[in-house]
DSSP file (Angstrom, degrees, kcal/mol; ACC not computed):
  #  RESIDUE AA STRUCTURE BP1 BP2  ACC     N-H-->O    O-->H-N    N-H-->O    O-->H-N    TCO  KAPPA ALPHA  PHI   PSI    X-CA   Y-CA   Z-CA
    1    1 A M              0   0    0      0, 0.0     2,-0.3     0, 0.0    56,-0.2   0.000 360.0 360.0 360.0 135.6  -38.7  -16.7   59.5
    2    2 A T  E     -A   56   0A   0     54,-2.8    54,-2.6     2,-0.0     2,-0.4  -0.887 360.0-133.6-123.8 155.8  -41.1  -17.3   62.4
    3    3 A T  E     -A   55   0A   0     -2,-0.3     2,-0.4    52,-0.2    52,-0.2  -0.849  20.4-169.8-108.2 147.5  -44.8  -18.1   62.6
    4    4 A H  E     -A   54   0A   0     50,-2.8    50,-2.6    -2,-0.4     2,-0.5  -0.994  19.5-137.2-137.0 141.6  -47.1  -16.4   65.0
    5    5 A F  E     +A   53   0A   0     -2,-0.4     2,-0.3    48,-0.2    48,-0.2  -0.875  35.7 174.1 -94.9 125.3  -50.7  -17.0   66.1
    6    6 A I  E     -A   52   0A   0     46,-2.8    46,-2.7    -2,-0.5     2,-0.3  -0.895  23.6-149.9-130.5 161.1  -52.7  -13.8   66.2
    7    7 A T  E     -A   51   0A   0     -2,-0.3     2,-0.3    44,-0.2    44,-0.2  -0.953  17.3-178.2-125.1 150.2  -56.3  -12.6   66.8
    8    8 A A  E     -A   50   0A   0     42,-2.4    42,-3.0    -2,-0.3     2,-0.5  -0.989  23.3-136.3-145.8 152.2  -57.9   -9.5   65.3
    9    9 A E  E     -A   49   0A   0     -2,-0.3     2,-0.4    40,-0.2    40,-0.2  -0.961  26.6-170.6-110.8 125.5  -61.2   -7.8   65.5
   10   10 A I  E     -A   48   0A   0     38,-2.9    38,-3.0    -2,-0.5     2,-0.2  -0.933  24.8-117.5-120.5 137.0  -62.5   -6.6   62.1
   11   11 A D  E     -A   47   0A   0     -2,-0.4    36,-0.3    36,-0.2    35,-0.1  -0.515  40.4-107.5 -67.7 137.0  -65.5   -4.3   61.4
   12   12 A L        -     0   0    0     34,-2.5     2,-0.2    -2,-0.2    -1,-0.1  -0.393  37.8-147.1 -64.3 144.3  -68.1   -6.1   59.3
   13   13 A Q        -     0   0    0      2,-0.2     6,-0.1    -2,-0.1    -1,-0.1  -0.600  23.4-106.4-110.8 171.2  -68.3   -4.9   55.7
   14   14 A A  S    S+     0   0    0     -2,-0.2    -1,-0.1     1,-0.0    -2,-0.0   0.826 101.0  24.3 -69.1 -33.1  -71.2   -4.6   53.3
   15   15 A T  S  > S-     0   0    0      1,-0.1     4,-2.2     0, 0.0     5,-0.2  -0.910  79.1-115.7-131.8 158.5  -70.1   -7.6   51.2
   16   16 A P  H  > S+     0   0    0      0, 0.0     4,-2.5     0, 0.0     5,-0.2   0.865 116.2  55.3 -59.4 -35.9  -68.1  -10.8   51.7
   17   17 A T  H  > S+     0   0    0      2,-0.2     4,-2.0     1,-0.2     5,-0.1   0.916 108.7  46.6 -64.4 -43.2  -65.5   -9.6   49.2
   18   18 A E  H  > S+     0   0    0      2,-0.2     4,-2.2     1,-0.2    -1,-0.2   0.878 111.4  52.6 -65.6 -37.7  -65.0   -6.4   51.1
   19   19 A L  H  X S+     0   0    0     -4,-2.2     4,-2.4     2,-0.2    -2,-0.2   0.924 108.3  50.1 -63.6 -44.4  -64.8   -8.3   54.4
   20   20 A E  H  X S+     0   0    0     -4,-2.5     4,-2.5     1,-0.2    -2,-0.2   0.908 111.2  48.8 -60.8 -42.5  -62.1  -10.6   53.0
   21   21 A K  H  X S+     0   0    0     -4,-2.0     4,-2.3     2,-0.2    -1,-0.2   0.895 111.2  50.0 -64.7 -40.2  -60.1   -7.6   51.8
   22   22 A A  H  X S+     0   0    0     -4,-2.2     4,-2.1     2,-0.2    -2,-0.2   0.900 111.7  48.5 -65.5 -41.0  -60.4   -5.9   55.2
   23   23 A I  H  X S+     0   0    0     -4,-2.4     4,-2.5     2,-0.2    -2,-0.2   0.946 112.7  47.1 -63.3 -49.2  -59.2   -9.1   57.0
   24   24 A E  H  X S+     0   0    0     -4,-2.5     4,-2.1     1,-0.2    -2,-0.2   0.881 111.3  51.6 -63.2 -38.2  -56.3   -9.6   54.7
   25   25 A A  H  X S+     0   0    0     -4,-2.3     4,-0.7     2,-0.2    -1,-0.2   0.912 111.6  46.9 -64.8 -41.8  -55.2   -5.9   55.0
   26   26 A E  H >< S+     0   0    0     -4,-2.1     3,-0.7     1,-0.2     4,-0.4   0.901 112.6  49.5 -66.5 -40.7  -55.3   -6.1   58.8
   27   27 A L  H >X S+     0   0    0     -4,-2.5     3,-1.7     1,-0.2     4,-1.0   0.857 101.7  62.0 -68.7 -34.7  -53.4   -9.4   58.9
   28   28 A K  H 3< S+     0   0    0     -4,-2.1    -1,-0.2     1,-0.3    -2,-0.2   0.737  92.5  66.3 -64.6 -20.9  -50.7   -8.1   56.6
   29   29 A K  T << S+     0   0    0     -3,-0.7    -1,-0.3    -4,-0.7    -2,-0.2   0.783 107.7  40.7 -66.4 -25.5  -49.9   -5.4   59.2
   30   30 A Q  T <4 S-     0   0    0     -3,-1.7     2,-0.3    -4,-0.4    -2,-0.2   0.606 130.0 -72.8 -97.5 -16.2  -48.8   -8.4   61.5
   31   31 A G  S  < S-     0   0    0     -4,-1.0    -1,-0.3    25,-0.1    25,-0.2  -0.969  74.1 -34.5 151.6-165.1  -46.9  -10.4   58.8
   32   32 A E  E     -B   55   0A   0     23,-2.6    23,-2.2    -2,-0.3     2,-0.2  -0.820  63.9-126.7 -92.8 115.6  -47.7  -12.6   55.8
   33   33 A P  E     +B   54   0A   0      0, 0.0    21,-0.3     0, 0.0     3,-0.1  -0.395  29.3 177.1 -66.1 130.1  -50.9  -14.6   56.4
   34   34 A L  E    S-     0   0A   0     19,-3.3     2,-0.3     1,-0.4    20,-0.2   0.803  72.2 -18.1 -93.1 -43.0  -50.6  -18.4   56.0
   35   35 A R  E     -B   53   0A   0     18,-1.4    18,-2.4     2,-0.0    -1,-0.4  -0.980  63.1-177.7-158.6 156.1  -54.2  -19.1   57.0
   36   36 A W  E     -B   52   0A   0     -2,-0.3     2,-0.3    16,-0.2    16,-0.2  -0.984   4.7-166.2-154.0 160.9  -57.0  -17.4   58.8
   37   37 A A  E     -B   51   0A   0     14,-2.3    14,-2.5    -2,-0.3     2,-0.6  -0.992  27.7-121.3-150.4 142.2  -60.6  -18.1   60.0
   38   38 A I  E     -B   50   0A   0     -2,-0.3    12,-0.3    12,-0.2     3,-0.1  -0.772  31.3-179.9 -80.0 120.6  -63.5  -16.0   61.3
   39   39 A T  E     -     0   0A   0     10,-2.6     2,-0.3    -2,-0.6    11,-0.2   0.675  59.5  -0.1-101.5 -20.4  -64.2  -17.6   64.7
   40   40 A S  E     -B   49   0A   0      9,-1.2     9,-2.9     2,-0.0     2,-0.4  -0.981  55.3-147.1-163.0 158.7  -67.1  -15.4   65.8
   41   41 A V  E     -B   48   0A   0     -2,-0.3     2,-0.8     7,-0.2     7,-0.2  -0.998   4.4-157.1-132.7 129.9  -69.4  -12.6   64.8
   42   42 A D  E  >> -B   47   0A   0      5,-3.2     5,-1.8    -2,-0.4     4,-1.1  -0.895   9.1-174.1-106.1 101.4  -70.9  -10.0   67.1
   43   43 A I  T  45S+     0   0    0     -2,-0.8     3,-0.2     1,-0.2    -1,-0.2   0.883  81.2  55.1 -64.7 -40.2  -73.9   -8.6   65.2
   44   44 A E  T  45S+     0   0    0      1,-0.2    -1,-0.2     2,-0.1    -2,-0.0   0.903 118.7  32.5 -62.6 -42.0  -74.7   -5.9   67.8
   45   45 A Q  T  45S-     0   0    0      2,-0.1    -1,-0.2    -3,-0.0    -2,-0.2   0.494 105.1-127.6 -92.9  -3.9  -71.2   -4.4   67.6
   46   46 A Q  T  <5 +     0   0    0     -4,-1.1   -34,-2.5     1,-0.2     2,-0.3   0.915  62.8 135.0  58.5  46.4  -70.8   -5.2   63.9
   47   47 A K  E   < -AB  11  42A   0     -5,-1.8    -5,-3.2   -36,-0.3     2,-0.4  -0.943  43.8-154.8-127.3 146.3  -67.4   -7.0   64.6
   48   48 A A  E     -AB  10  41A   0    -38,-3.0   -38,-2.9    -2,-0.3     2,-0.5  -0.977  15.1-139.5-117.4 134.4  -65.9  -10.3   63.4
   49   49 A A  E     -AB   9  40A   0     -9,-2.9   -10,-2.6    -2,-0.4    -9,-1.2  -0.818  22.4-167.6 -92.6 130.4  -63.2  -12.1   65.4
   50   50 A V  E     -AB   8  38A   0    -42,-3.0   -42,-2.4    -2,-0.5     2,-0.4  -0.962  11.3-163.1-122.2 134.4  -60.4  -13.5   63.3
   51   51 A E  E     +AB   7  37A   0    -14,-2.5   -14,-2.3    -2,-0.4     2,-0.3  -0.948  23.4 169.3-112.4 138.9  -57.7  -16.0   64.3
   52   52 A A  E     -AB   6  36A   0    -46,-2.7   -46,-2.8    -2,-0.4     2,-0.5  -0.970  35.3-136.4-147.8 158.6  -54.7  -16.3   62.0
   53   53 A V  E     +AB   5  35A   0    -18,-2.4   -19,-3.3    -2,-0.3   -18,-1.4  -0.989  33.1 177.1-114.5 125.0  -51.3  -17.8   61.6
   54   54 A V  E     -AB   4  33A   0    -50,-2.6   -50,-2.8    -2,-0.5     2,-0.4  -0.889  21.5-134.3-125.4 156.9  -48.8  -15.3   60.0
   55   55 A T  E     -AB   3  32A   0    -23,-2.2   -23,-2.6    -2,-0.3     2,-0.4  -0.863  16.2-167.1-109.1 148.2  -45.1  -15.5   59.2
   56   56 A K  E      A    2   0A   0    -54,-2.6   -54,-2.8    -2,-0.4   -25,-0.1  -0.982 360.0 360.0-130.9 144.1  -42.5  -12.8   60.0
   57   57 A K              0   0    0     -2,-0.4    -1,-0.0   -56,-0.2   -26,-0.0   0.456 360.0 360.0 -81.9 360.0  -39.0  -12.5   58.7
């Protein structure tokens, strides 16, 4: 198992719960998320930048 640092851009959602689900779904495409954080938000483009550590088998 290896760990990887990744970044992702996520579309902002209507509610915080929907945003969390969208982030987790995107991160699972890259591996199993260990931790993640929203590092910036672009209101004009309606995007959130996420940095995460994921594991891969």
